[in-house]
C-alpha positions in Angstrom: -13.2 8.3 -2.3 -11.1 6.1 0.0 -7.9 7.8 -1.3 -9.3 11.2 -0.4 -10.2 10.0 3.1 -6.7 8.5 3.5 -5.1 11.8 2.4 -7.2 13.9 4.7 -6.8 11.6 7.7 -3.1 11.3 7.1 -2.7 15.0 6.9 -4.6 15.6 10.1 -2.7 12.9 11.9 0.6 14.3 10.7 -0.2 17.9 11.7 -1.7 16.9 15.1 1.4 14.8 15.7 3.6 17.8 15.1 1.6 19.8 17.6 1.8 17.1 20.4 5.4 16.1 19.6 6.9 18.2 22.4 4.8 16.3 25.1 6.7 13.8 27.2 4.5 10.9 26.0 5.5 9.9 22.4 2.0 10.1 21.0 3.1 12.8 18.6 5.7 10.5 17.0 3.2 7.7 16.7 0.7 10.0 15.0 3.3 11.3 12.6 4.3 7.8 11.6 0.7 6.7 11.0 0.0 9.9 9.1 3.0 9.5 6.8 2.0 5.8 6.2 -1.4 7.0 5.1 0.0 9.7 2.9 2.8 7.8 1.3 0.8 5.8 -1.4 -0.4 9.1 -2.8 2.3 11.7 -2.3 5.7 11.1 -4.0 7.8 13.4 -1.7 6.6 11.4 1.3 7.5 8.2 -0.5 11.0 9.5 -1.0 11.4 10.4 2.6 10.3 6.9 3.7 12.5 5.3 1.1 15.5 7.2 2.4 14.7 6.2 6.0 14.5 2.6 4.9 17.8 2.7 3.1 19.6 4.2 6.1 18.0 1.9 8.6 18.3 -1.8 7.6 16.6 -3.0 10.7 13.5 -0.9 10.0 13.4 -2.1 6.5 13.6 -5.8 7.6 10.8 -5.3 10.1 8.5 -3.6 7.6 9.1 -6.5 5.1 8.5 -9.1 7.8 5.3 -7.4 9.1 3.9 -6.5 5.7 1.4 -9.4 5.5 -0.1 -8.4 8.9 -0.8 -4.8 7.8 -3.9 -3.3 6.3 -3.9 -2.9 2.5 -3.0 0.8 2.5 0.0 0.1 4.6 1.0 -2.9 2.4 0.8 -0.5 -0.6 3.0 2.0 1.2 5.6 -0.7 2.1 5.7 -1.8 -1.6 6.0 1.7 -3.0 8.8 2.7 -0.6 11.0 -0.4 -1.0 14.6 0.8 -1.3 
């Protein structure tokens, strides 16, 4: 049941983030990132996108590894599954 909630909420956040992305305040980008983080444990193409981003950006990868222990379990699962 929690997995379905995460997928629905992640999808809504991602789509809403795309809608508000053109606004001058970066709320859209934040919503997209949170939506992808919620979707990644369950959807393999999203995992591949995040894994590619982590490979290309070593600083992002290092920060995710460092902050992993402070994140909620669903985000920890995402960080583990998308390790390059």
